[in-house]
C-alpha positions in Angstrom: 8.4 -29.8 71.6 4.8 -29.1 70.6 2.2 -31.8 71.3 1.4 -32.1 67.6 5.1 -32.8 66.8 5.2 -35.6 69.3 2.3 -37.3 67.5 3.7 -36.5 64.0 7.4 -36.1 64.3 7.9 -34.7 60.8 8.7 -31.4 59.1 9.7 -30.0 55.7 11.8 -26.9 55.1 13.4 -24.9 52.3 16.6 -22.8 52.4 18.4 -20.7 49.7 21.2 -18.3 49.4 25.0 -18.1 49.1 27.6 -19.7 51.3 26.3 -22.0 54.0 22.6 -22.6 53.4 22.3 -25.5 55.8 23.9 -24.9 59.1 26.1 -27.5 60.7 24.0 -29.8 62.8 23.4 -33.3 64.1 20.2 -35.2 65.0 20.3 -38.3 67.3 17.0 -39.7 66.0 15.8 -37.9 62.9 16.4 -39.0 59.3 16.6 -36.3 56.6 16.3 -36.3 52.8 17.7 -33.2 51.0 16.7 -32.2 47.5 18.8 -29.7 45.6 16.5 -27.3 43.8 19.0 -25.0 42.2 22.7 -24.3 42.1 25.6 -26.5 43.0 26.3 -27.7 46.6 28.9 -29.3 48.7 27.1 -31.4 51.3 29.0 -32.7 54.3 27.7 -35.9 55.9 30.0 -37.0 58.6 33.4 -37.4 57.0 32.0 -37.6 53.5 32.0 -34.5 51.3 29.5 -34.8 48.4 29.0 -32.7 45.3 25.3 -32.3 44.4 23.6 -30.6 41.5 20.0 -29.5 40.8 17.6 -32.4 41.0 19.9 -34.5 43.2 18.9 -36.1 46.5 21.0 -36.9 49.6 19.9 -39.1 52.5 21.2 -38.0 56.0 21.2 -40.8 58.5 20.8 -40.1 62.3 23.8 -39.2 64.4 25.7 -37.8 61.4 27.1 -34.2 61.4 25.9 -32.5 58.3 26.0 -29.1 56.5 25.4 -27.8 53.0 27.4 -25.0 51.2 26.5 -23.3 47.9 29.3 -23.4 45.4 30.0 -20.4 43.0 26.8 -18.5 43.7 23.3 -19.1 45.1 21.7 -22.4 45.6 18.5 -23.7 47.1 17.3 -26.9 48.8 14.3 -28.4 50.4 14.3 -31.2 52.9 12.1 -33.8 54.6 12.9 -34.6 58.2 11.2 -37.4 60.1 11.8 -39.3 63.3 12.2 -43.1 63.2 9.2 -43.4 65.5 7.0 -42.4 62.5 7.9 -45.8 61.0 7.9 -48.0 64.1 4.2 -47.7 64.8 3.3 -49.8 61.8 6.4 -51.9 61.4 6.3 -54.1 64.6 6.5 -57.2 62.4 9.6 -56.2 60.5 12.7 -58.1 61.6 15.0 -55.8 63.5 17.9 -57.0 61.5 16.6 -55.1 58.5 16.8 -51.8 60.3 20.1 -52.6 61.7 21.4 -53.4 58.2 19.9 -50.2 56.9 21.5 -48.1 59.6 25.0 -49.6 59.0 24.9 -49.6 55.2 23.3 -46.1 54.9 26.1 -44.6 57.0 28.9 -46.4 55.2 27.5 -45.9 51.7 26.6 -42.2 51.8 26.0 -41.0 48.2 24.2 -38.7 46.0 21.0 -40.1 44.4 21.0 -38.8 40.8 18.4 -39.2 38.0 19.8 -42.6 36.9 19.7 -44.1 40.4 17.1 -46.9 40.9 15.4 -45.1 43.8 15.5 -41.6 42.2 12.0 -41.5 40.8 10.5 -42.7 44.1 12.3 -39.9 46.0 11.3 -37.3 43.5 7.6 -38.3 43.3 6.9 -38.6 47.0 9.0 -35.6 48.0 7.0 -33.5 45.7 3.7 -34.8 46.9 4.7 -34.5 50.5 5.9 -30.9 50.1 2.6 -29.9 48.4 0.6 -31.5 51.2 2.8 -29.9 53.8 2.3 -26.4 52.4 -1.5 -26.8 51.8 -2.2 -28.4 55.2 -5.5 -29.6 53.9 -7.8 -31.9 55.9 -5.9 -35.1 56.9 -2.8 -33.9 55.2 -0.7 -35.9 57.6 -2.0 -39.2 56.3 -0.6 -38.9 52.7 2.7 -37.6 54.0 3.0 -40.6 56.4 2.1 -42.9 53.4 4.8 -41.2 51.3 7.4 -41.7 54.0 6.6 -45.4 54.1 7.0 -45.6 50.3 10.3 -43.7 50.4 11.7 -45.8 53.2 10.6 -49.0 51.4 12.7 -48.0 48.4 15.7 -47.0 50.5 15.5 -50.2 52.6 15.4 -52.3 49.5 18.3 -50.5 48.0 20.5 -50.7 51.1 19.4 -54.2 52.3 18.4 -56.0 49.1 20.2 -59.3 48.4 20.5 -59.3 44.6 23.2 -61.9 44.2 25.5 -64.3 46.1 28.0 -61.5 46.9 25.3 -59.3 48.4 23.9 -62.2 50.4 27.3 -62.9 51.8 27.8 -59.2 52.8 24.4 -59.2 54.4 25.2 -62.4 56.4 28.6 -61.0 57.5 27.2 -57.6 58.5 24.6 -59.4 60.7 27.4 -61.5 62.2 29.3 -58.3 63.0 26.3 -56.9 64.9 27.8 -57.3 68.4 31.0 -55.8 67.2 29.3 -52.8 65.6 27.2 -52.3 68.7 30.3 -52.5 70.9 32.2 -50.0 68.8 29.3 -47.5 68.8 29.2 -47.6 72.6 33.0 -47.6 73.2 34.6 -45.8 70.3 35.8 -43.1 72.7 37.9 -45.7 74.4 40.9 -47.8 73.4 39.6 -50.7 71.2 41.8 -53.6 70.2 41.1 -55.7 67.1 41.9 -58.8 69.1 39.0 -58.1 71.5 36.6 -57.4 68.5 37.6 -60.6 66.7 37.0 -62.6 69.9 33.4 -61.4 70.0 32.7 -63.5 66.8 35.3 -66.2 67.5 37.6 -65.6 64.5 41.2 -64.7 64.2 42.2 -61.0 64.1 43.5 -61.4 60.5 40.3 -63.0 59.3 38.2 -60.5 61.2 40.0 -57.5 59.6 39.5 -59.0 56.1 35.8 -59.8 56.8 35.1 -56.3 58.3 36.8 -54.6 55.3 34.9 -56.7 52.8 31.5 -56.3 54.5 31.7 -52.7 55.8 33.9 -51.2 53.2 36.5 -49.9 55.8 39.0 -51.5 58.1 38.1 -51.6 61.8 40.5 -48.7 62.5 39.1 -46.6 59.6 35.6 -47.3 60.9 36.4 -46.3 64.5 38.3 -43.2 63.5 35.4 -42.1 61.3 33.1 -42.3 64.3 35.6 -40.3 66.4 36.1 -37.6 63.7 32.3 -37.3 63.4 32.0 -36.7 67.1 35.0 -34.3 67.0 33.2 -32.2 64.4 30.2 -32.0 66.7 32.3 -31.0 69.7 34.3 -28.4 67.7 31.0 -26.8 66.6 28.9 -27.0 69.7 31.5 -26.5 72.5 34.5 -24.4 73.4 36.6 -27.3 74.5 40.3 -27.3 73.7 41.8 -29.6 71.2 43.4 -31.5 74.0 40.1 -32.0 75.7 38.4 -33.1 72.5 41.2 -35.5 71.6 41.0 -37.1 75.0 37.2 -37.3 75.0 36.9 -39.0 71.6 39.7 -41.6 72.3 42.8 -40.2 70.6 46.0 -40.6 72.5 47.1 -37.0 72.1 46.2 -33.7 70.3 48.9 -34.2 67.6 47.5 -37.5 66.6 44.0 -36.1 66.7 45.1 -33.3 64.4 46.7 -35.7 62.0 43.7 -38.0 61.7 41.1 -35.2 61.5 43.0 -33.5 58.7 43.3 -36.9 56.9 39.5 -37.3 57.0 38.3 -33.7 56.6 41.2 -32.2 54.7 41.6 -29.3 57.1 42.8 -28.9 60.7 40.4 -29.1 63.6 41.0 -25.4 64.4 40.3 -24.4 60.8 37.2 -26.5 60.8 36.0 -24.8 64.0 36.6 -21.3 62.6 34.7 -22.1 59.4 31.8 -23.5 61.4 31.2 -20.4 63.5 
């Protein structure tokens, strides 16, 4: 990486054409915001397949496999990519729970930001300003871009973490209570995980835990774990030549047939078909 990129881990890019205009990829640290400029797109973010039209925005969290395909003709996008370190320098006083909450909720509520969404105008305004600054590269152009990133992230943090009513506050409380469980799953999802062990971490019964997890995260524990496994499988299918049996074993499925069944359930095509389409 260039020295300048280390100091200012940020870039913007534009792509256009037919078929796949954003190649399959995954970033362990970078956040990305995609703006659809023209045409219609299918944007894959992990196990979610989103339909996006001109003017729409999509936020891509770190560690999520993503791609974008034009539908019925040409399409064009532009995107802002920035590393989390660009925020950390001036946010030491933020409670870490806010960023934990944002990370969890943004990955479980992946959606398209359309013109009627409450954060849409913020995204549009500061994406436009940042792109103009990035192209011009005038004196001190990095300062307004950095400021724009802070404003965009403020809007996204408030959207994903804001406590508007009693129900939101309860979800917020429960997601924080589940923090050791979520952390454990993220580190061990490639292994066998039992609900009983997870419920013991927060001292509740397995039945109560499952209900609490579903209400707070929007998925059952098994759905959440399998989603992480399928996301990792997509990465391995694209970036390696490992066999289906090797991938199934590596991501924690008991056998290739079960891996095939769950993958198709989430992605609507077989692992082999996905690999061929990704080449």
